[in-house]
VOBA-1610 file (N, C-alpha, C; in pm, whole numbers, padded with zeros to 5 digits, always signed):
BEGIN
Unk+00085-00119+00000Unk+00000+00000+00000Unk+00088+00124+00000Unk+00072+00205-00101Unk+00153+00325-00113Unk+00094+00435-00025Unk+00181+00506+00043Unk+00137+00616+00130Unk+00206+00744+00084Unk+00127+00845+00054Unk+00184+00971+00009Unk+00219+01054+00131Unk+00344+01100+00136Unk+00393+01162+00259Unk+00344+01304+00280Unk+00304+01372+00173Unk+00265+01512+00188Unk+00122+01535+00143Unk+00061+01632+00208Unk-00071+01679+00170Unk-00063+01830+00167Unk-00097+01889+00054Unk-00091+02035+00043Unk-00223+02090-00007Unk-00258+02205+00049Unk-00379+02276+00008Unk-00338+02400-00071Unk-00408+02426-00181Unk-00381+02548-00256Unk-00424+02669-00172Unk-00374+02786-00209Unk-00413+02908-00138Unk-00564+02931-00149Unk-00621+02897-00262Unk-00766+02913-00282Unk-00842+02830-00179Unk-00801+02703-00164Unk-00870+02614-00070Unk-00849+02662+00073Unk-00729+02708+00104Unk-00704+02761+00239Unk-00799+02877+00270Unk-00814+02968+00172Unk-00904+03083+00191Unk-01049+03038+00206Unk-01089+02940+00124Unk-01227+02892+00131Unk-01256+02821+00263Unk-01160+02743+00312Unk-01178+02678+00442Unk-01189+02781+00554Unk-01107+02884+00546Unk-01109+02989+00647Unk-01243+03064+00646Unk-01293+03098+00527Unk-01419+03171+00521Unk-01537+03080+00557Unk-01530+02950+00520Unk-01633+02856+00559Unk-01637+02842+00711Unk-01522+02833+00771Unk-01511+02824+00916Unk-01576+02946+00983Unk-01544+03064+00934Unk-01601+03188+00991Unk-01752+03194+00971Unk-01797+03156+00852Unk-01941+03157+00822Unk-02016+03061+00915Unk-01967+02936+00923Unk-02035+02836+01006Unk-02034+02876+01154Unk-01924+02936+01197Unk-01914+02980+01337Unk-02019+03089+01366Unk-02033+03183+01273Unk-02129+03293+01290Unk-02273+03243+01285Unk-02300+03149+01193Unk-02437+03100+01173Unk-02480+02992+01272Unk-02386+02900+01304Unk-02424+02780+01380Unk-02343+02756+01507Unk-02241+02839+01529Unk-02160+02823+01650Unk-02029+02751+01625Unk-01942+02763+01724Unk-01806+02710+01716Unk-01802+02558+01696Unk-01888+02485+01766Unk-01888+02339+01760Unk-01916+02288+01618Unk-02020+02340+01556Unk-02057+02300+01419Unk-01944+02336+01323Unk-01888+02455+01340Unk-01780+02501+01254Unk-01660+02405+01262Unk-01617+02373+01384Unk-01502+02284+01403Unk-01529+02146+01344Unk-01648+02091+01369Unk-01682+01957+01318Unk-01681+01955+01166Unk-01737+02058+01104Unk-01745+02063+00957Unk-01606+02073+00894Unk-01522+02159+00947Unk-01386+02175+00893Unk-01306+02047+00916Unk-01322+01986+01034Unk-01251+01861+01064Unk-01294+01751+00968Unk-01422+01744+00935Unk-01473+01643+00841Unk-01403+01658+00705Unk-01387+01782+00660Unk-01322+01808+00531Unk-01173+01774+00536Unk-01104+01822+00640Unk-00959+01799+00648Unk-00926+01652+00676Unk-01010+01583+00754Unk-00988+01439+00776Unk-01003+01362+00644Unk-01105+01399+00566Unk-01126+01333+00437Unk-01007+01359+00344Unk-00956+01481+00345Unk-00839+01514+00263Unk-00718+01432+00307Unk-00697+01420+00438Unk-00585+01339+00488Unk-00600+01192+00449Unk-00725+01145+00440Unk-00749+01007+00398Unk-00697+00978+00258Unk-00686+01082+00177Unk-00635+01065+00040Unk-00489+01025+00038Unk-00417+01051+00147Unk-00277+01010+00153Unk-00266+00858+00151Unk-00367+00790+00208Unk-00367+00644+00209Unk-00441+00587+00088Unk-00547+00656+00044Unk-00628+00609-00067Unk-00644+00717-00173Unk-00538+00747-00247Unk-00544+00856-00344Unk-00638+00827-00462Unk-00675+00700-00480Unk-00766+00666-00590Unk-00912+00667-00546Unk-00935+00715-00426Unk-01071+00722-00371Unk-01163+00808-00458Unk-01108+00912-00516Unk-01189+01004-00594Unk-01221+00955-00734Unk-01310+01027-00798Unk-01351+00998-00936Unk-01267+01084-01031Unk-01215+01023-01135Unk-01138+01099-01234Unk-01233+01185-01316Unk-01206+01315-01321Unk-01292+01404-01399Unk-01293+01366-01546Unk-01180+01319-01597Unk-01172+01282-01739Unk-01262+01164-01773Unk-01304+01086-01671Unk-01393+00973-01698Unk-01540+01018-01709Unk-01569+01139-01665Unk-01706+01190-01668Unk-01724+01294-01778Unk-01626+01382-01788Unk-01631+01490-01886Unk-01520+01468-01988Unk-01542+01511-02109Unk-01445+01493-02215Unk-01337+01600-02206Unk-01256+01591-02100Unk-01146+01685-02082Unk-01021+01609-02041Unk-00908+01664-02075Unk-00781+01603-02042Unk-00728+01667-01914Unk-00745+01598-01803Unk-00700+01652-01674Unk-00663+01538-01580Unk-00572+01566-01489Unk-00535+01468-01386Unk-00619+01486-01260Unk-00707+01584-01261Unk-00790+01611-01143Unk-00885+01495-01114Unk-00898+01471-00986Unk-01000+01379-00935Unk-01082+01460-00835Unk-01198+01409-00802Unk-01276+01476-00699Unk-01346+01374-00612Unk-01380+01417-00493Unk-01467+01337-00410Unk-01552+01431-00326Unk-01661+01376-00279Unk-01760+01456-00209Unk-01743+01442-00058Unk-01734+01556+00008Unk-01744+01565+00153Unk-01864+01656+00173Unk-01981+01595+00170Unk-02107+01667+00158Unk-02118+01785+00255Unk-02155+01902+00208Unk-02206+01936+00074Unk-02096+01996-00016Unk-01973+01954+00003Unk-01862+02011-00074Unk-01794+01907-00162Unk-01735+01956-00269Unk-01654+01875-00358Unk-01510+01919-00342Unk-01420+01823-00320Unk-01277+01853-00316Unk-01216+01802-00446Unk-01140+01890-00511Unk-01071+01855-00635Unk-00923+01844-00603Unk-00861+01735-00649Unk-00720+01713-00614Unk-00649+01640-00727Unk-00517+01639-00714Unk-00435+01559-00804Unk-00315+01512-00724Unk-00250+01407-00774Unk-00134+01349-00707Unk-00013+01371-00796Unk+00094+01419-00734Unk+00219+01440-00808Unk+00334+01399-00718Unk+00418+01310-00767Unk+00529+01255-00688Unk+00474+01197-00559Unk+00520+01246-00443Unk+00474+01191-00315Unk+00374+01284-00245Unk+00308+01369-00323Unk+00220+01470-00264Unk+00080+01465-00322Unk-00018+01476-00232Unk-00157+01493-00273Unk-00186+01642-00261Unk-00225+01704-00373Unk-00256+01847-00375Unk-00408+01867-00379Unk-00461+01934-00278Unk-00602+01971-00279Unk-00607+02105-00352Unk-00654+02102-00475Unk-00645+02218-00564Unk-00762+02314-00551Unk-00882+02259-00526Unk-01001+02345-00527Unk-01111+02280-00444Unk-01202+02362-00396Unk-01315+02314-00319Unk-01437+02396-00359Unk-01548+02327-00386Unk-01671+02395-00422Unk-01787+02339-00343Unk-01884+02424-00314Unk-02009+02380-00256Unk-02089+02312-00367Unk-02173+02217-00332Unk-02250+02143-00433Unk-02341+02233-00516Unk-02375+02352-00467Unk-02461+02444-00542Unk-02386+02523-00648Unk-02252+02519-00642Unk-02173+02596-00739Unk-02154+02516-00869Unk-02144+02587-00980Unk-02119+02524-01109Unk-01967+02508-01124Unk-01913+02405-01058Unk-01768+02389-01050Unk-01703+02358-01185Unk-01773+02288-01273Unk-01712+02258-01403Unk-01694+02386-01485Unk-01788+02478-01469Unk-01774+02604-01540Unk-01660+02686-01479Unk-01653+02688-01347Unk-01548+02766-01281Unk-01409+02708-01304Unk-01398+02577-01312Unk-01268+02514-01334Unk-01225+02513-01480Unk-01319+02479-01571Unk-01281+02453-01710Unk-01362+02531-01813Unk-01458+02613-01768Unk-01541+02687-01862Unk-01647+02603-01929Unk-01676+02485-01870Unk-01777+02395-01927Unk-01905+02408-01845Unk-02013+02459-01905Unk-02139+02467-01829Unk-02191+02327-01798Unk-02235+02305-01673Unk-02281+02171-01635Unk-02431+02155-01652Unk-02499+02262-01693Unk-02641+02246-01722Unk-02672+02310-01856Unk-02772+02255-01921Unk-02805+02299-02056Unk-02904+02414-02054Unk-02920+02479-02168Unk-03019+02587-02177Unk-03160+02531-02161Unk-03182+02403-02200Unk-03314+02343-02181Unk-03350+02337-02033Unk-03253+02295-01950Unk-03282+02287-01807Unk-03301+02426-01748Unk-03228+02525-01801Unk-03246+02663-01753Unk-03386+02711-01786Unk-03433+02682-01909Unk-03568+02722-01948Unk-03673+02652-01862Unk-03652+02523-01840Unk-03748+02445-01763Unk-03757+02492-01618Unk-03642+02510-01556Unk-03637+02547-01414Unk-03643+02698-01394Unk-03633+02774-01502Unk-03638+02920-01490Unk-03515+02977-01426Unk-03400+02911-01447Unk-03274+02960-01387Unk-03209+03065-01474
//
């Protein structure tokens, strides 16, 4: 079993975790905030032992990328593995159009926008 010795978070993810922590603390209190952030960081640390846990984006969308993702509800963590390091590159809430933000690919069609009035 291969174990990756390093886990790194991008500056974007660090900022998002910090603002999520502050938001949850203000809305729901310190306990909820700590539990939620711990759930995300524990899941990220788990990738050091099981880096193939996530789904390859290239298997779902027709794009050439090494990114994988996995869900720590209600968030998606996007990561890739390079040498002995797991890099957490991005994090999105499930309500965000992450494929558009990452690659410029809209994840919903104009038909669904018309139907749902979005």
